[in-house]
N, C-alpha and C positions, 0 to 999 in steps of 0.2 A: 511457510506460505499459508497454511491453514489459520495461523494466528492473525495474519494480516487480513485475510478474508473475513474473519470473525470481527476484528476491529472495525473494518469498513461497514459490515452489516450493522454493528452496534451504533456507529456514528450516524449511519443513514436512519436507523430507527429513532435515535435521539433527536436528530435534526427534524424528522417528520413530526415527532411528538411536540417539539417546541414550536414548529410552524403551525400545527393545529391549535396549540394553546394560544399562540399569538393571534391567529385568525379568529378564535373564539372571543378573545379580548377586544377585537376590533368591531364587535357588534355595536350598532349605534346606541348611544345612551341619550337620555333626554338632554336637549341642548343646554339647559342651565345646570344640570347636575354637577358637571365638572367645575363650573364657575362657582357654584354655591359651596362646593367643598373647599375651593381655594379661598373664598371670602368667608371663612368660618370665624368663630369667636376667638381663634388664636391669632387672627390677623391683627397687627399692631394698630391699624387705623380704626378698628371696631371699638376701641376704648372711648373714642369720641362720641360714639352713637350707642346709646343703650339699646338693648334688644326690643323693648316695647316702644321705642321712639317712633313716632309718626313723623315721617319726613314731610318737609314743606317744600314748595317749589324752589326755595332758595338753596336747599340741600341737594337738589337733583344734579346740578353740574358736578359736584364732588362725587356723588354716587355714580354717575356715568363715568367719570375718570377712573374710579376704583374698579368698575366693571371692565372698562377697557384694559386697565393694567392687569387685571386678573386674566382676562382673555388672552392678552399678549403673553403672559407667563405660561399659560396652558399651551398656546401654539408653540412657544419655544421649547417647552418640555416634550411635546409630541414630535417636533422636528428633530430634537436630539435623540429621542428614542428611535425614530425611524432611521436616522443616520447610523446609530449604533447597531440596529438590527441589520442594516445593509452591510456594514463592516463585518459583522459576525457571519452573515451568510456568505460574503465573499471569502472570508477566512476559511469557513467550512468547505466551500467549493474548492479552494486551493489545496486544502488538506486532502480532500477526497481525490483531487486530480493527482497530487503527489503520491498518495497511497496507491492509486490505480497504476501510475507509472512505475512505482516500485514493484508492485505485483507483476506487472508485465516484464520488468527487467528480471525478476526472480524466475518467472516462467521461461524466459528466453535463456537464462543461465542454466536452468535445469535441463532444458532441451539440448543446449550445447553440450553439457556434461554427458547427457545420454548418447548424443552422437559420437562424442570422443570415446565413450566406453564401448560402443558398438564397433567403432573402427579399431580400437585397440584389441578387442576380442578377436576380430577377423584377422588382424596382423599376427596375433599370438597363434591362432590356428594354422595360418600359413607358415609361420616359422617352425611350428612343431612338425608339420608335414615335410618341410625341407630338411629338418634335422633327421627325421626317420628315413627319408630318401638317401641322405648322405651316409647315414649309418649302414643302410642296405648296400649302397655302392661300395663302401669301405669293406664290408664282409665279402662281397663278390670279388673285389680286387685282391683281398688277402687270399681268398681261395685260389684265384688264378695265379697269383705270385707263388703260392705253395706248389701248384701243379707245375709251373714253369721251372721252379727250382729243382723239383724232383726229376723233371725231364732232362734238364741240363746235367744234373748229377748222374743220371742213368746213362745218358748218351756219351758223356765225356769221360766216364770212368772206363779204364781199360779192362779187358777180360781177366788179366792177371790180378788186378786189384779186386775184381769181383770174386775171384776164387779165394783170395786171402780173407776177405771179409765174410765169406760164406761159410 
């Protein structure tokens, strides 16, 4: 049971640490920082536009489409990350609930075992007391049977027999 409690404490600590890390990552960033990272020089469309290229109004629709595509990809990635975090939290909650239920079942089983032990100890003490009582009654009965036997022998033995044995 101590191991389960330790595992539950560790899981809770890990979960809280990850939650704090995730919350820290959720601090607002400049609005274009994420987009600019996505539209970096590794983007396959940047090959068409040199870095020092001054865009003309004719290039703007293409640039706007690229920004929209990048923003769309960022939103999709964030949505997937949120969904995954929700699934992980739900899983952790289920694990925590399962472990709590297991811990409760263990405690109940231990309590039940203790009750059985207490009852069996009481039954053994009662049985020992009955055995001692029976043994004492048997000794008393043997003593009385011995007295009765001696009395019968004395009373039914004739005087002549008594003289011969004496």
